[in-house]
C-alpha positions as CSV (number, residue, x, y, z in Angstrom):
1,X,38.1,34.4,-32.8
2,X,35.5,34.2,-30.0
3,X,32.9,33.8,-32.7
4,X,34.9,30.8,-34.0
5,X,35.5,29.5,-30.8
6,X,31.4,29.8,-30.0
7,X,30.2,28.3,-33.4
8,X,33.0,25.0,-32.5
9,X,31.2,24.6,-29.3
10,X,27.9,24.6,-30.6
11,X,29.0,21.9,-32.9
12,X,30.4,19.9,-30.8
13,X,27.4,20.1,-28.6
14,X,25.5,19.4,-31.5
15,X,27.7,16.0,-32.4
16,X,27.3,15.2,-28.6
17,X,23.4,15.2,-28.9
18,X,23.7,13.3,-32.0
19,X,25.6,10.6,-30.0
20,X,23.0,10.6,-27.4
21,X,20.1,10.5,-29.6
22,X,21.6,7.7,-31.6
23,X,22.2,5.7,-28.5
24,X,19.0,6.1,-27.1
25,X,17.3,4.8,-30.2
26,X,19.2,2.0,-30.2
27,X,18.6,1.2,-26.7
28,X,14.9,1.6,-27.8
29,X,15.1,-0.7,-30.5
30,X,16.2,-3.3,-28.5
31,X,13.5,-2.8,-25.4
32,X,10.7,-3.0,-28.2
33,X,12.2,-6.2,-29.5
34,X,12.2,-7.8,-25.9
35,X,8.6,-6.5,-25.3
36,X,7.7,-8.0,-29.0
37,X,9.5,-11.4,-27.5
38,X,7.9,-11.3,-24.2
39,X,4.0,-10.6,-25.6
40,X,4.7,-13.5,-28.1
41,X,5.6,-15.8,-25.3
42,X,2.8,-14.6,-23.4
43,X,0.3,-15.3,-26.1
44,X,1.7,-19.0,-26.2
45,X,1.0,-19.7,-22.3
46,X,-2.2,-18.5,-22.4
47,X,-3.5,-21.0,-25.3
48,X,-2.6,-23.9,-23.3
49,X,-6.2,-25.3,-22.7
50,X,-8.2,-24.0,-26.0
51,X,-11.2,-21.8,-25.5
52,X,-14.0,-24.2,-26.7
53,X,-12.8,-26.6,-23.9
54,X,-13.4,-24.0,-21.2
55,X,-16.4,-22.8,-22.7
56,X,-18.1,-26.4,-22.9
57,X,-16.8,-26.9,-19.1
58,X,-18.5,-23.9,-18.2
59,X,-22.0,-24.6,-19.4
60,X,-21.7,-28.1,-18.0
61,X,-21.1,-26.4,-14.6
62,X,-23.8,-24.0,-15.3
63,X,-26.3,-26.9,-16.1
64,X,-25.6,-29.0,-13.3
65,X,-25.7,-25.7,-11.2
66,X,-29.2,-24.8,-12.3
67,X,-30.3,-28.5,-11.5
68,X,-29.0,-28.3,-8.0
69,X,-30.5,-24.9,-7.3
70,X,-34.0,-25.9,-8.8
71,X,-36.6,-26.4,-6.3
72,X,-37.4,-29.9,-6.7
73,X,-41.2,-31.1,-5.9
74,X,-41.5,-33.9,-3.6
75,X,-41.9,-36.5,-6.4
76,X,-38.9,-34.7,-8.4
77,X,-36.7,-34.9,-5.2
78,X,-37.6,-38.9,-5.2
79,X,-36.4,-39.3,-8.8
80,X,-33.4,-37.4,-8.6
81,X,-32.5,-39.2,-5.3
82,X,-32.9,-42.5,-7.6
83,X,-31.2,-41.3,-10.2
84,X,-28.2,-40.0,-8.0
85,X,-28.1,-43.1,-6.1
86,X,-27.8,-45.3,-9.2
87,X,-24.9,-43.0,-10.2
88,X,-23.3,-44.0,-7.1
89,X,-24.2,-41.1,-4.8
90,X,-23.7,-41.5,-1.0
91,X,-26.2,-41.0,1.8
92,X,-24.7,-37.6,2.9
93,X,-25.4,-36.7,-0.9
94,X,-28.6,-37.6,-1.5
95,X,-29.4,-35.5,1.8
96,X,-28.0,-32.6,0.5
97,X,-29.2,-32.5,-3.1
98,X,-32.7,-34.2,-2.3
99,X,-33.6,-32.5,0.7
100,X,-34.1,-36.4,2.2
101,X,-33.8,-37.1,6.0
102,X,-31.1,-39.8,7.1
103,X,-33.5,-42.8,6.9
104,X,-34.9,-41.7,3.0
105,X,-31.4,-41.3,2.1
106,X,-31.0,-45.4,3.0
107,X,-34.2,-46.4,1.9
108,X,-33.2,-45.2,-1.6
109,X,-29.7,-46.5,-1.7
110,X,-31.4,-50.4,-0.3
111,X,-33.8,-49.9,-3.2
112,X,-31.5,-48.9,-6.0
113,X,-34.3,-49.4,-8.5
114,X,-33.1,-48.5,-12.3
115,X,-33.7,-45.1,-13.0
116,X,-35.9,-45.2,-16.6
């Protein structure tokens, strides 16, 4: 009799574990589906701006930085100032970019000689 009760108890425990494992498996499937959906949404949001456009803009910025950081010779700074004035730079920009005094920047803006 005790043996039969022990076997029944073990069978009930095994059935309970089976039911619990089945519920956990279903829950893991639902969670996996939710994670996959989140990844799909995140991948779509990350491609709003094409990578090629970002690379092009970055290259343009790097070229502009190299031009600004390059030490300019006196003749080169005058040419750069003429070009910037032709493109619409103001006195402050000419002073900052070309190392000109205020009067030199005013002179460049007054002349605004066409850039060759």
